[in-house]
N, C-alpha and C positions, 0 to 999 in steps of 0.2 A: 355411343351409338344409341339410337332411339328405335324401339319397336312399338307398334300398335297392335292391339288384339282386334279380332273380328270374329263374328259368328253368331249363331242363334242364341236367344235368351235361355238361361239356365243350362248352358253347355259347359260351365265351369271355367270361364275366363278369369274371373277374380281369384278363384281358388288356385288356379295354375300359377298366376303371378305370385301369389303368396307362397306357394311351394318353392318357386325359384328364388324369390328375394327375401322372404320372411315378412313382407309388408302386405297388410290388408288395405287395398285401395278404396274400399267402401268408407266414405267419410261423412255421408249424410245420415242423420238418424233414421230417416225413412228407408234408406238402402239397407241399413243393418236390421231394421225391423222386418222388412219384406224379403231380405236375402236376394235382392235383385239390384243390379247396377242401373242407376237412373241418369247420373251425370258422369262426366269424365273423371277417372281416377288416375293417380300417378304413383309410381314406385321406382326406386333407384337402388341399383345393386353395385356397391363399391367393389372395385377390383384391386388386386395387389399392387398394380403399378400406379395407384393413385387416381386413376380414371374411374368412370362410373357408367354403367349401362342403364338406360332409362326405359320405362314401359308406360304406355298410355293405355289404360283399360277403358274400353268404350262400351256403352250399353247395347244389349242385343235385342231389346224389345222394339217392335216396329214403332210404337208410340214415341220413342225417344231417338228416332233416326237422325233428327237434326243435331243432337248432341254427338252421335257417332260421327257424323260428317265433319263436325267441328274438330274432332280429334285426329283425323287422318291426314289433314292438310300438311304437306311437306314431308310426309313419312315415305321412306323408300323401301322399307321392309315391314311386312305385316305377318302376324302370327294368326292363321286361320284355325280357330278352335272348333272341333267337331266331337260331340259326345258319341261314344261307341254305341250306346243303347238307342239313341234317337236317330243317329245317322244324319244324312244331308236333309236339312229342313229349309223352310221358306226363307228365313233370314240368313241362313248359310249362303244360299244362292244370291240373295239380294246384296249382302255385304261383299261377296266375291265380285259381283258385277260392278258395284260402286268402286271397289279398289281398282278394277281394270279401267273404268271410265275416268277415274281420278289420276291415272298414270302411274300407279304403284308398280314398280318393276319386279320386285322380289316378294315371294310368298313362301312361308314354311307352314306345313300343316301339322297340327298337334291333336292327336286323338286323346280325349280325356275319358275318365270313368271306365277304363279298360278292365278293371277288376269286376265289373258287373256283367260281362259278356264272355262268350267262348271265342275260340280262335276263328271259327267259321264266320261269326258275325263281324269280327274285325276285318277278315278278308273281304266280306261283302261291302262294308263301308269303304274300305280302301279302293275297291274297284269303282264305287260310286264317285268318290271325290277325285280320283285320278282322271276319270272320264270327263268330269266337269272342268277340271283344271286345263286339260288339253283343249277342250271346246272353247274355252275363253282365252287361250293363248299362252298359258304357262306350261311349258313342256318339261321343265326340270325344277321340281320342288321337293325339298327334303320333307320327310314324314316321320313323326315320332309317336310312339304309343305310350301313353302315360296314365298314371292314376295318382291324384293328389293324396288320396287316403293312404294308399300302400307305399307310395314313393316310387312306384314302377316307372322307369324311363326318365325320371327327373334328373338324375346325375348326367346321363348322356345328353339330355337337352341343354343342361347348364353348360356342359363342355362345348357343345356346338355353338351356343350363343356367344361364348367367350371367344371362340375362334373367329366368328364373324366380326366381332368387335375389334379384334386385333388386326384383321385383314382389311378393315375398311380403309378407303382412300383418305388419308389425312390431308392431301393437297386439295383443300376446298377451293372451288372456283371463286376467287375474290374479285373478279372483274365486275361483279354486280353489287349494287348498293344494298345496305342492310335493310331488311324487311321482315316484320314479324306480325302475325295475326294474333291479336289479344284474345285469349279464351278465359282468363280469370283476372279479377281485380280485387285487391284487399288492402287493408291498412294495417301496418305494423307499428305498434307503439314505439316511439323514439326514432323511427326510420321514415315513416310516411307511406306514400302510395307505392304499392308493388304490383306489377302486372306480369303475367306469365304467358308463354306461347312457345311454339316451335319456330325457330329462325328459318325462314325460307331461303334467304340469300344474304351474301355479304358478311361483314364483320363489324362489331361494335366494341369499343373500349370504354373503360371507366373514364368519366369526364367529358365524353363526347355529347353533342347535342343531337336530339332526334325530334321528329315532328309527330305529334299524336293527333289522329284525325278526328276523334270524337270531340275533344276539347278545342280543336283547331288552334293549337298553340305549340311553341317549341318547349321542350323539356330537356333536362340534363340528366345523364345516367350517373347516379350516386354510387350504386353498387350492383354487382352481377353475381348470379349463381348459375352455373352450368351443371345440368344433371344433379342438382341439389348440393353442389359444392361451390364454395367461394372461388371466384376467378377474376382475373383482370380483363378478360375479353370473352366474347361469345361469337360464334359464327354459324354459317348455314349448317343445318342438320342437328344443332343442339336444342335440347329442351332448356329454356331460359327463363329465369326470373330476374326482372330488372327493377331496382329501386329508383324511382324517378323523383326529381325535384323541379319545381317551377310553379307557374300559376295554374295549378290543377288540384283537384281533390278526387276522392274515390267516386263521387256521384257524377263527375263530368266524363267518365270513361265507361264504356259498356263492352260486353263481349261482341266481337265483330269489328271493333275499331282496330286501327293499324298503328304500329310504330314504324316510321320511315326515316331513312337517312336524310331526306330533304322534303320540303313542302311540296305536295303534289302539283304537277303542272296543270292538271285538270282532273275532274272527276267524270267517270264514264256514265252515260245515260243510254247510248245506243252503240253497240259494238258488233263487229262482224266476227263470226266464229266458224270453226270447222266442227261439224257434228259427228258423233259416233252413236248411231241410234240402235237401241235394243228393241224398241217398240215404235210403231208409226207415229209421226208427229204431223199434225195438220197445220196449214198456213194460218197464222195469226192465233194460234192456240195459246190460251192462258196457262201458265205453268208456275211451279215453285222453282226457285233457283238457289243453289247453295254454293258459296264461295268462301274459302277460309273458314272463319267462324261466323260468317254472315248468312242469314236466311231471308230472302226477299221473294217477291212475286214479279212476274213480267209476262211478256209475250214473245213468241217465236215467229219471225217473218222469214219464210223459206225463200232463198235466192236461187236454189237449184232443186231439181227433183230428188226424191229420197234414193232413187236407184243410181244416181250419178256419183262419180268419185272425183274430188271430195264432195261431201254434202255441205253446202255453205248456207248460212243463215244470218239474219240480223236479230240480235236480242234487244228488245225494248224493255228497259228496266224501270219498274215502278219506283224504285228507290235507287239513287246513284250509288255506284260502287267504285272503290279505288283499285281498278284493274290495271294490269300491265300485259304486254305481249306474252303469249304462251301460258297464261293463267288457265286453270281448269275450273269448270263449273259443272255441278251435277244438276240435271233437269228432271223434275218429277211432275206428275200430272197435278192439276189444280186441287184435286181431292187429297193429294199427298199420300196416295196408296201405292203408286207404281213408279219405279224409276224408268224414265223414258230414254235418256241419253246422257252422254257427256259432251261438253263443249270446250274447245280450246280457242282462246282468244287469238285472232289473227290480225285484227286492226281495231284500234281504240276509237276511231272516228268513222262513222258511216256517212257517205255522201248523200245529199238530198236527192240528187238525180243521177241516173245512169248506173245504178248499182247492179242492175240485171243485164247490162250490155255485155255481149260475149267477150269483148276485149278486157273489160274490168274483171269479169269472172275468171278469165284465163290468167290474169295477173295475180288474183287472189290464190288460184291453184298453185302457182309457182311459190307464193309466200308460204303456203302450207307445207311444201316439200323442202323449203330451204332449211338446212340443218346447221348452219354456222353463221356467225355475225357478219362476215365479209359478204357472203351471198345475200343476206338480208339487206345490207346497205346498198349493194349494187342493184337490187331490185327496187329500192326506194328512189334512187337518184334519177332514173329516166322520167319520173313523174313531174319533175320541175324543181324549183327551189325547195330545200329541205331545212326546216327549222330545227336546229340542233338541240334546243331546250326540250322541245316536244319529243324528239327522237330519243334523246338520252333518258327521258322519263319512261317512254314506252318500252325501251329495251332494258331499263334499269342499269345502265352502264355507269361505272365510275368515270370521272373526268379523264384519268390516265388511260383507261381502256378505250374511251372514245377517241382520244387523240392518237393512240396507236392505230386504231382502225382507219381513221381519216388519212394517216400517212401512207396507207396502202392503195389509195384511190386518187385519181386525178380530178380535182375539183377547184372551182373558184370560190374563195371564202371571204366573206365580210362579216366580222363579228360572229354571231351565232347563226348565220345563214350560209348555206353552201349550195352550189350549183355544179353539176357535172360539166366538164370541159366541152362535151358534145352539145349539151343544152346551152352552154354559154356562147358557143359559136353560132348557134341558131339565133340566140337573142341578139348577138352583135350584127348578124345579117339583117335582122328586122330593123335595128337602129339605123344601119347604113341605108337600107332601102327607103325608110321613112324620110331620112334626111335628103336623099337624092330627089325624092318626089317633092319635098317642100321647096328645094332650090329651083326645081323646074317650074313649079306653079308660081312661086314668089321670087321671080328673078330680080325684082327691084329691091329685095331685102338681103342683107348680108348673111343672115342665118337665123338660128333659133336657139333659145336658151336650153339648158340641160333639163329643167323640170318639164318644159313643154315637149321636148323630144321624148321624154319618158312617157308622158301622157299619150302621145301620138303612137308610139311603137309598142310599149310594154306597160299598159296601164295597171295591170294586176300584180306586177312584180314589185318587190320591196325597193324603195328608193335608194338606200345605200348600195345595194347590189347593182342596180342599173347605173348609178353614177360611177361605180368601179369599172363596169364594162365600157362606159363612155370614155373614161380616162385612159383605159387600155387602148381604145381605138385612136385616141389623140396621140398617145405615146408611140404607137407603131405607124403613125402617119396615114391611117385609113381615112380619118376625118381631120379637119383643122379647126382650131379655135382662134378667132380674131376678136380681141377686146370683149371676150366673154360670149361671143356668138359662135355657134357651131355651124360648120358648112363643109361641103365636100371640097377637096383640094383644087379641083378644076373650076369651082364656082367662085366668081368674083363680081363685085358690083362695077358696072361701067356705065358711063353716060351714053344715052342715045345721041344721035347726030345733032338734034336741036339743043339738047342739054350741053353737049360738048362745046358748041359755039357760044352758048350763054356763059358757060364757066370760063372760057377764055377771056370774056369781057370782065367777069367778076374777079378772077384770080389776082389781078394786080391791085385790087382794092385792099386785100388783106396783107400787103407788104408793109403797111403802116400799123402801129400798135393801137388800133382803134377798134371799138365794138361797133358792129354794123347791124341796123335793123333791116328786116326784109324789105319794108316799104321804101327805105332810103336807097337801098341797092337797086330796086326796081326802077326808081326815078333816075338814078345815076346812069343806068345802062339803057334806059328807054324801053323796058319790057313790062308786061303786065305782072301784077303782084303774085297771082297764083302760079304762073309758069316759073317765076323767079323762086318762089317758095319751094316748089318741087325740086328744082335744081339744087338749091342750098341743102335741102333735106338729104338728097342722095350724096352730096359732097360730105355731109356730116357722117353718113353711114360708111363712107369710104375712108373716114378718118382725116379728111383734109381740113375740116373746120369743126368747131364745137359750139353748141348752143348753151349759153349760160342760163338763159331763160328762154321761153318760147319766142321764136322769131328774132332773137338777138344773138349774133355769132362773133366769135373770135377765131383767128387762125389757130391750128393745133400747136404751132410753134410758140405762139403767144401764151397759150394755156400752160405749156411746159415752163415758160419763163416765170409765170405767176407762181407755179408750184415750187420752183427753185427759191423764189423770194420767200414764200411761206416757210419752207424748210429752214432757210438761213435765219429768219427772224425767230422762229420757235426754238431753234437751237440756242439762241442768245437770251430769249425772254420767256420761254416756256409756252407762251400763247401770243396770238396776234389779234388785234382789235381793228374794227372798221376804220377808226381814225388813223391808226398806224399804217394800214394798207393804203388808205387814201393819200396820206402824206408821202409815202414811198413812191407812189405812182403819179401823184399830181392829178388825180381824177376826182370826180364828184363823189359825195358820200353814198348816194343811192347806187351808183355803179359799183363802188367798192363792196357794198353789202351784197349785191347780186352775185358778184364773183365769189365772195367768201361762202355764201350760201350754196353756190354750185359745188364747191369743194366739200362742204358738209354732206350734201346729198350723194355725192359720188363716193363717200366713205374715206376720203383722204384726210379730212379733219372732222372734229365733232364740236358742237357748240355747247358751252357751259356758261350760262348767264350771257355776258356780252363778249366773252373771249372765245376764240377758235383754237382748239388744241389738236395736235397731231394724234391720229388713232394709234399709230405704231411708233412709239418712241425709240424702238430699237433701230430705226432707220438712221440714227445718228452714229451708231457704232460702226467704226471703220474696220 
């Protein structure tokens, strides 16, 4: 279990940890010289069962608040240290507010320097801190009175911390991917690069690959220390040191970088958040933003008024951050003197338009109150198609956890895109309506291709998903497909009265195995060429005849016979050549080439040099 300290400067945080663990967390020469914590310090207290309790000692001085914020990320239990002689001070209050805004659930209060005051003073400070804890939402917090010099209360505090350590829930939620904010980087001779941080989620094992954001490269975990002990794995809540190997060096990684289970789907530049404001924030106010071990600047664009619930805002980040849903950020004024608010990430992508529309704000409010993954998913699905890669990254779900979640909802899925069945039915209705309209307007055409129907009905939806919906409509008989053309079942090409009379004259000409030009047919039946051409074109759309080149037709039956001949010849000789085809049919070379090129264009054969080969050789398998 990991504890982080909090409290005003010179209230004895470092001395308290040393009294508990025997470890002095001051490691910088300047810290030892000045007797004041400047950067994060760490101590580990081995237990009889082989485990270890970890402590993160944070600086209490206002100048080093950024370091304090880097130390409390992912910490669920804080030790608020208050000196009995000073009582509640400015940084006591600010640290307490920061812990609340950062989502820290548990706080224990430790009074230090009790040997310097009388009982009345202890009672007075107790009332001060308990009042402040209740005001900020902590109604039940243990309180210990100690003195590092005399040892007062240290044994009772040690026993209490051991009990908390033993009672902690060891069933860590492993539905989420491993994620660690790096706060220290160093080089160990003979081992290489080592990074440390508190694991925020998931689990990692020796030998696994991770992605390091600063170097933008994959790395492999060579070794692991949990709470300063060699281990085979580390998981959420652990204080971790990872020995990394790969195309990296110490200089390519900095505090604030992340170790992630996968390469980020995207980096956040504008995010929508829920604010918890301690001080008023103005629209478009410049601010300091703290996330994990990162410290950047940005602006706050308010989406709702400060008095509304929830208070929603868009954060515009001057430097991109690797955020995920539910991440917490601390917001301070641009002079870095006051903590203004805490922000919880609700949505990683902010729309360009409509972000202040009542419907969108109402949807965001529901996202704020959703407290389980299934509710979150059900709120996302009505928006339309959902990209699972982006959703998995935003929620940091493992593949197994995501698949388990999807099994609980009714969706249409194609690859990594899903659509709710309700939205899928709406999309199908649009496809059907568009096809009906096309058939009515273009009654002389048999139908429309899949790609064109998508552009007509669902231009913004992903193509694989639309094609899946079209295939479903074909399967259930809602629409029909004839020779690749989509149309409604009741729609069919028919000759008008004049064309029907002309076709009766033409039909008999195609009983002979000859190719007919439009002009020759027009002369034969005594009709003008344009009228004849329109009639023949409609006959081709109806599947009665086939144009091998423009204006030159064979009967469909004759084309099938040609195909059978090509099949038979390719089965025996692998390919068919124009001379072979000409000799088999007793026709001219030019016509033989036209017929073979027609089969190439239709995809039945493919040409290689002078030979024509079947595209699907499996057609010979019986």
